[in-house]
DSSP file (Angstrom, degrees, kcal/mol; ACC not computed):
  #  RESIDUE AA STRUCTURE BP1 BP2  ACC     N-H-->O    O-->H-N    N-H-->O    O-->H-N    TCO  KAPPA ALPHA  PHI   PSI    X-CA   Y-CA   Z-CA
    1    1 A X              0   0    0      0, 0.0     2,-0.1     0, 0.0     0, 0.0   0.000 360.0 360.0 360.0 127.4  146.2   50.9  142.9
    2    2 A X        -     0   0    0      1,-0.1     2,-1.8     2,-0.0     0, 0.0  -0.357 360.0-119.5 -74.6 150.6  146.8   48.3  145.6
    3    3 A X  S    S+     0   0    0     -2,-0.1     2,-0.3     2,-0.0     9,-0.3  -0.578  73.8 120.6 -86.1  74.0  149.0   49.0  148.6
    4    4 A X        -     0   0    0     -2,-1.8     2,-0.3     7,-0.2     7,-0.2  -0.999  68.1-113.7-143.4 139.7  151.3   46.2  147.8
    5    5 A X     >  -     0   0    0      5,-2.4     4,-0.9    -2,-0.3    44,-0.2  -0.556  19.2-148.2 -72.1 133.9  155.0   45.8  147.0
    6    6 A X  T  4 S+     0   0    0     42,-2.5    -1,-0.1    -2,-0.3    43,-0.1   0.567  92.6  46.2 -82.3  -7.6  155.5   44.8  143.3
    7    7 A X  T  4 S+     0   0    0     41,-0.3    -1,-0.1     3,-0.1    42,-0.1   0.887 130.3  12.1 -95.5 -58.0  158.7   42.8  144.2
    8    8 A X  T  4 S-     0   0    0      2,-0.1    -2,-0.1    42,-0.0    41,-0.1   0.614  93.6-123.2-100.6 -13.7  157.9   40.8  147.3
    9    9 A X     <  +     0   0    0     -4,-0.9     2,-0.2     1,-0.3    -3,-0.1   0.602  48.1 164.6  83.9  11.1  154.1   41.2  147.5
   10   10 A X        +     0   0    0     -6,-0.1    -5,-2.4     1,-0.1    -1,-0.3  -0.451  11.5 169.1 -65.7 130.6  154.1   42.6  151.0
   11   11 A X        -     0   0    0     -7,-0.2    -7,-0.2    -2,-0.2     2,-0.1  -0.488  38.8 -47.5-127.3-164.1  150.7   44.2  151.6
   12   12 A X        -     0   0    0     -9,-0.3     2,-0.4    -2,-0.2    18,-0.2  -0.407  49.3-144.8 -72.8 149.0  148.6   45.6  154.5
   13   13 A X  E     -A   29   0A   0     16,-2.3    16,-2.6    -2,-0.1     2,-0.3  -0.909   9.6-144.4-114.2 143.2  148.3   43.6  157.7
   14   14 A X  E     +A   28   0A   0     -2,-0.4     2,-0.3    14,-0.2    14,-0.2  -0.750  34.9 123.6-107.1 152.1  145.2   43.6  159.8
   15   15 A X  E     -A   27   0A   0     12,-1.9    12,-2.3    -2,-0.3     2,-0.4  -0.954  52.6 -65.2-176.5-164.6  144.9   43.4  163.6
   16   16 A X  E     -A   26   0A   0     -2,-0.3     2,-0.6    10,-0.2    10,-0.2  -0.859  25.5-142.3-109.5 140.4  143.5   45.0  166.7
   17   17 A X  E     -A   25   0A   0      8,-3.9     8,-1.6    -2,-0.4     2,-0.6  -0.914  26.3-156.9 -94.3 122.0  144.4   48.4  168.3
   18   18 A X  E     -A   24   0A   0     -2,-0.6     6,-0.2     6,-0.2     2,-0.0  -0.892   2.0-151.1-109.9 122.8  144.3   47.7  172.0
   19   19 A X    >   -     0   0    0      4,-2.3     3,-1.7    -2,-0.6    -1,-0.0  -0.210  35.4 -96.4 -81.7 176.8  143.7   50.6  174.4
   20   20 A X  T 3  S+     0   0    0      1,-0.3    -1,-0.1     2,-0.1    -2,-0.0   0.822 128.1  53.1 -63.6 -30.9  145.0   51.0  177.9
   21   21 A X  T 3  S-     0   0    0      2,-0.1    -1,-0.3     1,-0.0    -2,-0.0   0.291 121.5-110.6 -88.2  10.7  141.7   49.6  179.2
   22   22 A X    <   +     0   0    0     -3,-1.7     2,-0.3     1,-0.2    -2,-0.1   0.706  66.3 149.8  69.6  24.1  142.1   46.6  176.9
   23   23 A X        -     0   0    0      1,-0.0    -4,-2.3     2,-0.0     2,-0.4  -0.671  35.9-141.5 -82.1 144.9  139.3   47.6  174.5
   24   24 A X  E     +A   18   0A   0     -2,-0.3     2,-0.3    -6,-0.2    -6,-0.2  -0.884  25.1 169.1-114.6 139.0  139.9   46.4  170.9
   25   25 A X  E     -A   17   0A   0     -8,-1.6    -8,-3.9    -2,-0.4     2,-0.1  -0.982  40.2 -98.6-140.3 151.4  139.2   48.1  167.6
   26   26 A X  E     +A   16   0A   0     -2,-0.3     2,-0.3   -10,-0.2   -10,-0.2  -0.373  46.5 164.1 -73.2 145.1  140.3   47.0  164.1
   27   27 A X  E     -A   15   0A   0    -12,-2.3   -12,-1.9    -2,-0.1     2,-0.3  -0.940  24.0-134.2-149.1 169.8  143.3   48.7  162.5
   28   28 A X  E     -A   14   0A   0     -2,-0.3     2,-0.5   -14,-0.2   -14,-0.2  -0.933   5.3-143.3-128.9 153.9  145.7   48.1  159.7
   29   29 A X  E     -A   13   0A   0    -16,-2.6   -16,-2.3    -2,-0.3     2,-0.3  -0.981  21.1-153.9-113.1 121.1  149.5   48.3  159.2
   30   30 A X        -     0   0    0     -2,-0.5   -18,-0.1   -18,-0.2     2,-0.1  -0.746  17.6-117.6 -95.1 141.6  150.6   49.7  155.8
   31   31 A X        -     0   0    0     -2,-0.3     2,-1.3   -28,-0.3   -19,-0.1  -0.427  32.7-105.5 -71.4 154.2  153.9   48.8  154.3
   32   32 A X        -     0   0    0     -2,-0.1    19,-1.7     2,-0.0     2,-0.4  -0.675  50.3-174.7 -82.2  93.4  156.4   51.6  153.7
   33   33 A X  E     -B   50   0B   0     -2,-1.3     2,-0.4    17,-0.2    17,-0.2  -0.740  10.6-172.4 -98.2 139.1  156.0   51.9  149.9
   34   34 A X  E     -B   49   0B   0     15,-2.9    15,-2.9    -2,-0.4     2,-0.7  -0.970  24.1-127.5-126.6 143.2  158.1   54.2  147.7
   35   35 A X  E     +B   48   0B   0     -2,-0.4     2,-0.3    13,-0.2    13,-0.2  -0.828  40.9 169.2 -91.1 118.1  157.6   54.9  144.0
   36   36 A X  E     -B   47   0B   0     11,-2.4    11,-2.6    -2,-0.7     2,-0.6  -0.909  40.3-114.2-128.3 154.6  161.0   54.3  142.2
   37   37 A X  E     +B   46   0B   0     -2,-0.3    25,-2.3    25,-0.2     2,-0.3  -0.805  48.3 173.5 -84.9 122.0  162.2   54.0  138.6
   38   38 A X  E     -BC  45  61B   0      7,-2.6     7,-2.2    -2,-0.6     2,-0.6  -0.928  37.2-113.1-133.7 154.8  163.3   50.4  138.2
   39   39 A X  E     +B   44   0B   0     21,-2.8    21,-0.4    -2,-0.3     5,-0.2  -0.786  45.4 168.5 -87.2 119.9  164.5   48.2  135.4
   40   40 A X  E >   -B   43   0B   0      3,-2.6     3,-1.5    -2,-0.6     0, 0.0  -0.598  54.0 -90.9-119.3-177.1  162.0   45.5  134.7
   41   41 A X  T 3  S+     0   0    0      1,-0.3     3,-0.1    -2,-0.2    -2,-0.0   0.718 128.3  53.3 -69.2 -18.5  161.5   42.9  132.0
   42   42 A X  T 3  S-     0   0    0      1,-0.4    -1,-0.3     3,-0.0     2,-0.2   0.124 122.5-100.9 -99.8  19.8  159.3   45.5  130.2
   43   43 A X  E <   -B   40   0B   0     -3,-1.5    -3,-2.6     2,-0.1     2,-0.5  -0.563  70.0 -18.3  97.9-162.6  161.9   48.2  130.4
   44   44 A X  E    S+B   39   0B   0     -5,-0.2     2,-0.3    -2,-0.2    -5,-0.2  -0.707  76.1 146.2 -85.5 126.0  162.3   51.1  132.7
   45   45 A X  E     -B   38   0B   0     -7,-2.2    -7,-2.6    -2,-0.5     2,-0.4  -0.978  50.5 -94.6-153.3 164.3  159.1   52.0  134.6
   46   46 A X  E     +B   37   0B   0     -2,-0.3     2,-0.3    -9,-0.2    -9,-0.2  -0.695  45.5 174.5 -84.6 129.1  157.9   53.3  137.9
   47   47 A X  E     -B   36   0B   0    -11,-2.6   -11,-2.4    -2,-0.4     2,-0.6  -0.922  34.5-115.0-131.3 158.9  156.9   50.7  140.4
   48   48 A X  E     +B   35   0B   0     -2,-0.3   -42,-2.5   -13,-0.2     2,-0.4  -0.856  41.5 175.7 -96.2 120.7  155.8   50.7  144.0
   49   49 A X  E     -B   34   0B   0    -15,-2.9   -15,-2.9    -2,-0.6     2,-0.1  -0.958  29.2-120.5-129.8 140.5  158.4   49.0  146.2
   50   50 A X  E >>  -B   33   0B   0     -2,-0.4     4,-1.6   -17,-0.2     3,-0.5  -0.449  28.6-116.8 -76.5 156.3  158.7   48.5  150.0
   51   51 A X  H 3> S+     0   0    0    -19,-1.7     4,-2.5     1,-0.2     5,-0.2   0.732 112.2  64.5 -68.9 -21.9  161.8   49.9  151.7
   52   52 A X  H 3> S+     0   0    0      2,-0.2     4,-1.9   -20,-0.2    -1,-0.2   0.916 104.8  45.4 -64.9 -42.0  162.9   46.5  152.8
   53   53 A X  H <>>S+     0   0    0     -3,-0.5     5,-1.8     2,-0.2     4,-0.8   0.878 113.1  50.8 -68.4 -37.8  163.3   45.5  149.1
   54   54 A X  H ><5S+     0   0    0     -4,-1.6     3,-0.6     1,-0.2    -2,-0.2   0.929 112.1  46.3 -63.2 -44.9  165.1   48.8  148.4
   55   55 A X  H 3<5S+     0   0    0     -4,-2.5    -2,-0.2     1,-0.2    -1,-0.2   0.855 112.0  50.2 -68.1 -35.7  167.5   48.3  151.3
   56   56 A X  H 3<5S-     0   0    0     -4,-1.9    -1,-0.2    -5,-0.2    -2,-0.2   0.606 111.5-118.4 -80.9 -10.7  168.3   44.7  150.5
   57   57 A X  T <<5S+     0   0    0     -4,-0.8    -3,-0.2    -3,-0.6    -2,-0.1   0.710  71.8 133.9  84.0  20.2  169.1   45.5  146.8
   58   58 A X      < +     0   0    0     -5,-1.8     2,-0.5    -6,-0.2    -4,-0.2   0.599  60.0  72.8 -75.8 -10.2  166.3   43.4  145.3
   59   59 A X  S    S-     0   0    0     -6,-0.7     2,-0.9    -5,-0.2   -10,-0.0  -0.908  73.2-146.5-110.5 130.0  165.4   46.3  143.0
   60   60 A X        -     0   0    0     -2,-0.5   -21,-2.8   -21,-0.4     2,-0.2  -0.837  26.8-149.6 -92.2 105.5  167.6   47.4  140.1
   61   61 A X  B     -C   38   0B   0     -2,-0.9     2,-0.3   -23,-0.2   -23,-0.3  -0.502   1.5-136.5 -81.2 144.0  167.1   51.1  140.0
   62   62 A X              0   0    0    -25,-2.3   -25,-0.2    -2,-0.2    -1,-0.0  -0.737 360.0 360.0 -96.0 146.9  167.3   53.2  136.9
   63   63 A X              0   0    0     -2,-0.3    -1,-0.1   -25,-0.0   -25,-0.0   0.465 360.0 360.0 -85.5 360.0  169.1   56.5  136.7
């Protein structure tokens, strides 16, 4: 299962971790994904959604 929001498509971001001595090593930033029950076109099912989409109300949550 991919680390990707099923609403907006936000995924992992790549970059460098920079130490105090300015040495670089690769690192990733993961989105804050939560598994929620949501109403979709295929009915009620569990989807992985980022907290930005939850906070903005882009997800119709099922009770």
